[in-house]
N, C-alpha and C positions, 0 to 999 in steps of 0.2 A: 656309691652314695655321696652327696655333696657335703662340702664344709667340714674336713678333716685336716687336722693338723697334728704334729708331734714335734716338740721341741726339748732338747737334752742340753742343760747348761751346768757348767762348774759353779759353784758357790763362789761368788766375788769376781766372777768374769765368764765371758763366752768360752764353750769348750773348744779346744783345738782338735785337730785330727788325731793327735797322739792320745788325747784323753779318751776318745770314744773308739779308738782302734779301728778306724775307717776314714773314708774320705769325709771332708768337712760338710759337704751338703746334707750327709746323714743326720747331722744335729738339728737340721730344720727340714721337715718334710710335711707337704701339705696336698691337698686336693687341687684340681685345675680351677675351681671356681674361686680360689682364695688368693689374693695378691700379697706376698710378703715383700716389704721394704726393710732394708738393714742401713742403719745410718751409724756414723762415728765409730768405725771398725768394729761393727757388730756389737757395739754396747747398747744399742736401740733396735729393736724389732717391732715392726708395725705389721699386723696381720689384717687383712679385710679393706674395706672402703673408708676413707675418711676424707672429710671436706673441711676446708677452713672457713667456708662461709656457704650460704645456701645457693651460691651460683657457681661454686668451683667444682669441677669434677674429680679432682684428685687431692690427696693429702699432700702436706707440706712438710718439709723436714723439721723436726723439733729444734728449738734452740738449746744448745749443749749446756748443761750445768753439772758441776761435780756432786751436787746433791740430786740423786735420782728422784726422791719424793717431789722436790721442787720442780724438776723437769716435767714430771708427769702432770703436777697440778697446773702448771702454765700452758701446757699443751692442751689438756682436756677443756680448759676454760675457753678455748678459742676454736675447737674442733668437735664435730659430730659425725655420726655414720654408723657403720657396723664394723667394729674392730675390737681387737685386744692389743695392748701395748704392753711390751716388756722391756725393762731397762736394767742394766748391771753396770754398777760403778767400780772401777778400780780403785777408786779413792776411798769410798765408804764401805766397799765389799756388801752392799745390799743387793738384793735383787728385788724388783718392784714389778708386780703385775696390776694391770688395769683392764676392766672390761666395760664397755660403753653401757649406758642405761638401757638401751633397747634390748639387750640380751640375745641378739640374733646370732652371735657366734658363741658356742658354749666355751667355757674354760674350766678346766680341772687341773689339779696339781698334786704332787707328792714330792718330798724331798728327804734327804738324809744329811749327814754332816759333809758330804763331798758333792752331791749333784742335786739338781732341780729338774723334774719332769713335768712339762706342761702340755695339756693337748685336749682333745675332744674324746678321745677314745681310752678306755680304761687299761686295756692290755698293753699298748707301748708304754704307758706311764708305769705301770707295775714291772714290766719287764727290764725297763731302763735302771730301775733301782733294785732289782732282784727280789721283789715283795711278792710273797705267795697270796693269792686272792682269797680273802676272807669276808663273808657277808656280815654286815652290820645288822642284826636282826631287830635292833630298837629303830633304827632309821627305817627298815622295811615295814615295821608296825606303824610308824608315824606317816609313811606314805600310803599306806592301806586307810588310814583315818583322815589325812588332808593331802590328797594327791597334788595339788597346786600351790602348796605351802613348802617353798624350797628353803632349805637350811645349809650351812657350810658342810655338816658331815654328809656324805653321800652314802649309798647303800653298799659301798664297799669300804671296809676300813683302810685307813691309811691314805684314802683318796678325798681330797676336799675340793668343794665349789668355790670358784670366785663368783660371787653374786653380782647382778647387773649394778653398774655404778660404784663398784667397790675398788679400792687400791688394797692390794696385799703386800706387805713388806716381809721380807724373808731375811732374817740376820745370818750372819755367818755362824753363829752359836748354834743354830737350828730353830731358835724362836721365829714365831711367825705372828703378825698383826694384821687384823682387818679393819680398814677405815672406809667410811661411807664418803667418798670423794664427790659424788653426784647425789644430792639429797633432795628427794621430793618436798620436804618440809620447807625448804628455802623458798618453793614457788607458792604452796597453799596458804602461807603465812603471809603473802605479799600481794593480795588481791589488787588486780589492775583497777585503775580509777577510770572506769569508762561505762558508757551505757550499753544496752544489748546491740544496738545498731553498730556502734564502733567495735565491739567485740566481735561480731560475726564478719566485719570487714577484715579485722586483724586476722581471724583464723583463715578466711578465704585466701588472703595474701601468703600466709603461712603454708597453707595447703599446696597452693600453686606454685611456690618457690621450692618447696621440698620435693614435690613430684618432678619438676623441671630438673632438679639436681639428679635425682634417680635415674631419670630418663636418659640423661646425658651420659651417665655411667653405664646404663643397660639400655642401649636403643632396642626398639622391637621387642619388649617383653611379652610373655604370655601371662595373661591375667585370668585367674580363676574367678568368674563371674558367678556369684550365687543366686543373683536377683534380688539380693538384699541392698541396703543402702551403702554399707561400707566398701564393698567391692565395686559398686558402681562409681563411687568417687574416685579410685584408683583408674578405672578404665576412662572416664570422662576426662580426668586431668591429664593423663598419659596421652590420650589422643590428641590433646592440643600441640603436642611436640613432635608428633610423627607416628609411623604405623605401630600398631599394637596387634596382639592376637587375643581372642576371646574364647574361653572354653567353659562350658556349663555342665553341671551334672545334676541328674535327678533321678529319682527312685519310682517305683511303682505306687509308693504310699502317696496319697493326696496331699499328705502334710508336707511333703518334700518336693512337690512338683511346682516349681516357681518358673517355668518356661515362659510364661506370659509377661513377667517382669524382665527377665534376661532377653527376650526378644524385643521389648520396649526399649531397653537400654541400646541393643544392637541397632534398632531402626534410627534412633535418635543419633547416634554416632556414625551411622551410615557404614556399619561393618556387619559382616556376616558372621553367624555363631551357629554351630552344630552341637545341639543338646546330645549328651552322652548318657545312656541309661546304665545305672550302676545296679548290680546284682549281688545278693547275699553269697552267691555261688564263688565271686570273686575273691572272697575273703577266706585266707589261710590262718585259722586259729592257732596253728602251731608256730607262727612267726610272730616275733617280738621285735619291731622295728628299732628299739633302743637296746637291744640285748649287748651291743658293743659299748654302749655307755656305762658309767658307774652308777646309775640310778635308772629304774625302769619308767617308761612313760605310760600314759594311759589312753593313748590315741593311735594304737595300732591299725585301728579300721581305716586309717587314711591310706594303707596299702592299696585299697580298692581305687582310690583316685591317682595315686602316685604313678603307676604305670601308664594309664592313659595320658596324663600330663606330659610324662617324659617321652611317650612316642610323639605326641602333637609338637612338642617343642623340637624334637630332633628333625621332624619333617619339613617344619617351617623356619628352621634356623633362628629360633628364639634365643635370646642372650640370657634371660633370667625368668623365674617365676615371681610374679608379684601377687601377694596374698593380703586380703583385707583383714586378717586376724587382728584382734585387739581394738577394732574401732569402737564398738560397744562400750568398751572399758574406758577408752580415752575420752570418748565424747558424752560421758558422764550419764550413761544408762544405768542410774542408781535405783530406780524404783523403790524409793523409801522417803519418809518424811524427815529424814536428817538435814537436807538443805533447808528446810523450814527453820530449824534450829539455828542453822548457820545465818540465816537472814535476820532472825530476832536478835542474835548476838551483835549484828552489824547495825540495824536500824531501830530495834525495840519495836513496841507496838505500833503500827502504822498502817495505812491503806495498802501499802505495797506488800506488808505481810499477808494480809487477807487475800490479796491477789495471788501470791505465790502458794499458799494454802489450797485455793482453788485450782491453781495448776497443776499441783500435785496430785490433788484428787483425780482430776481429769486423766493424767498419765497412768496413775496406779490403779485407777478404778476402786478406789478405797472411799469411804465416808469421811466426811469431815471430822466427825468425832474422833475416829481412829486415827486420822492424820495428826490432829491436834495432841491426842495422847501419846503417840509415838515420838513427837517432837518435844513435848514437855519432858518426857522421860530421857531424851537424849540430852537435854539441857541440864537434867539433875544428875544423871549418871555419866560422869566424865569418862568413865573406864569401859563403857558398854561395847565398845567395838573392838577391844583388845583380843578377844577369843576369836579364833578362826572357827568356822564351822566344821564340826567333827562328824565323819561318817562312821556310825558304829554298827551299822547293819552287817550280819553275818560273822561278825569278830567275836572273840572269845574275851572273857574278863582280864585275862593275861595280856592280850594285845593292848586293850584299853588302859591298863595300868602302866604301859610303856609310853604314854603320851608325854611328848616334850613340850614343856609351856613356852620354850624361847620361841619368840616370834621372829619374823623376817626383819632385818634391820630398817627397812623403809617403814615398816609398822611401827617400830620402836621410835624412829625419828619424828614421826608424825603424830606421837601420842598427845601433845599439847595443842593440836590443831582443833578447830571445830569439828563435830561429828560427821557432817556431810563431806567436809575434806577429807577426813579420815577414811571414810568409805570409799571415796574416789581413790585414794592412793591404794587402798586394799584391793580394789577392782584392777587397777594397772598392774599391782603386783602379781595378781593371778594371771594376767595377760602375758607378761613376760616370762612366766613359767612354761609357757606352751611354745615358744618361739623355735625350740630345738626338737619339737616333737614330729613336725611335719617334715618328712625326709623323702624329697623327690628322688627317684631312681636314676639319676643322671648327674652330670657334672656342672649343672647350672644352679647358681644359687637361688635361694628362696628369700625374697625380700618381703619385710612387713613395713611399708612405708609409713602407716599410721601410728607405729611406735617409734619414729624418728625423734630424736631429742628435741629439736625445736618445737615440734607438734606437742609432745609431752609437757614441755615446759610452759608452753602459752596455755594449754587447755587446764593445767593444774592452777594457773594463776587467775582464771576467771572465777568469779563467784559461783558456787554451785548451783544456786537457784536459777542462773541463767539458763541451764539446761533444759529447764521445765517451762519455760516462757511460752505463754499461749497455749498451754495445755498440750503440748508435743514433747516427747522424748527426744533427747539429742537436739533440741531446739537450734542451738547455736550452729551446729553443723549443717542442719537443714537449710537454715537461712543462708548460710555461706555458699552453699551448692545450687542453689536456685538459678543462677545464671547458667549453669552447666548441665543441668539434668532435668527431664520432663517431670511434671507434678505428680504422676503416677509413682515415682520413685521417692521424690522429696517429701511426699505426703503420706507414703506408706506407714501404716502404723505397726503391722506384725511383720514377721518374718518366718521362713521355713524351717523346718527341723529334720534331722536324719534319725529321729527316734524310731520311725517305723522300720528303716534299713537295720538299725541295731537289734530290734526285736526279731527280724527275719534271721538274722545272724544268729541270735542266741537259740532260737528254735531249731535251726538247721543243724547246729552243733551242740545241742544241749547234753546228749549222752555223753560225749567226748569231754565237754567241759566240767560236768558234775563228777566224771571219773577223775580227771586231772586234779580237781581241788579236794576230792576226798582222800585221795591217796598221794599227794604231793608234798612239797617242801613246807607250804605254808601251814598245812594242817599237821604235818609231822613236828613243827617247831610250837605248836599249840596256839597259832595266831587267828585261824578261822574255825568256826563251828561246824564241825563234821556232820552233825545231825541236821542242822540248819540248812548245809548244803545239800543233804540228801533230799530234803524236803522240797528242794527246787523242782524236781521232777513230778511234783503232784500239783493237783489244782490248788491246794492250800498254800504251796510255795509261791504262787503269782505275786502275793502282797508281800513276801518277804524282801525282795530287792527288784530293782529296776534292771533291764538288760543292760544299761550303761555301766552298772555297778558290777553286775556279775561279770561282765567282759573286761572290766577293769581288774578285779582280782585274778582272773585267769591271765592276763598279760603280766601281772606281778609274778604268778607262778612260773610261767614260761621263763622269765628273766632269771628267777632264782635257781631254776634247774639248770640253766646255762652256766652259772657261776658256782654251783654247788660241788 
């Protein structure tokens, strides 16, 4: 499985071979897809891909500073990519960890008075510090209620996550401090002064330069082309710089059959594409892809796609997997009236305000009175976007009583921003929670180019109402890509979904799933309703939960069993 690393450090300095009782290289171990760079006598470790600008294929050595916090701050201001940075200072005796805002490389840690263990997997971290694994059931309950809301506390006690854009400072006395070094509020509160045409040009330029950088680093990538807009962007811009591979998945469900769009893209780029039929029989519900991580994922169904992608990549010698995940989130697919409130706060009553209201009606399919009502409420209730949507179905009152009101630091930082901008930040927050869920079964990295820091910063800086211009969702991105894609794709309003496949998986494995949930860890700890779970096997139970929800609960159950 790709993107794994484990690092063991002594507080105040990198561990020597004597400290760990083995060869020095055991202090830093990683998978083949992850480049490791060491600087300044191992005082600085850089894992992953780091670029000094959008044309540089590799990272540059950071300028040494005795203050490790200042060293990290200076470095990340001028670099982007997919990386984790670790600095230890023999002067201040601090250990500093930074994770870039894309979240593409997971980062968890634990520490005691002597050592710090950092990595992607829970077992090496716990073993390095001789910690007995213990499930944090409050975190499990919160994961059941809000799967995409990441918190510092993982589902294993003593293991903490460094969230995207965060710098964590570990003092020699054992204390730890989390600082938001990359803050989305810095960009949403400074809207660019430009019109729609200028904004679309800026976005086109950024997309081209970012994709050029990634393709230099990973030539001949395999791109998972759904037939949707976001993956088409990756394919079209990557193909400008050299050969790429295209793979497309479809199911027997008409709702997920996007072969006509994938074929149109391939024809436009003059590439061949072989659609691959996915079957529910390919899914093993006893497997949780994230069982090695300190928190469970909600996307184990991706195992159906992973093996086919890995086999294709191996036969064609592809360097990496490019995934369009996060595009909807970054490109402002908000489907709400909150951007109208943003425009009102910017321009007041005007003809432009009326135009935006009509655009939002066209995108959302909502009546003008309803759009105006929601925008008015957003203007009046400044805190209306703070709560994260809670999924309460099939849970017990005990589980719901464990709800942790602490929000993601990005959401807290954006609290004072306009409501549409806050919703945009929330949407991107949800996207970065999923980048470590898709685990391809080989040693090629999975890259999410649309979550690259330059694109995040630029898209957050645009006024939110730009994304609705002309009554089209993601309007800026569509305008930016018109020179590269056929109208069938830039003008496509809908997108496919794999809900039909998930339903088939649920029906195929229903008896096993119900038995596992009724007699498993979640029920044993009083978090899920046994009676409601039993009803799932009846006709009345169809309305209790969606297949997506049921499969998520089962994935959580499998993870808990592995760590119990």
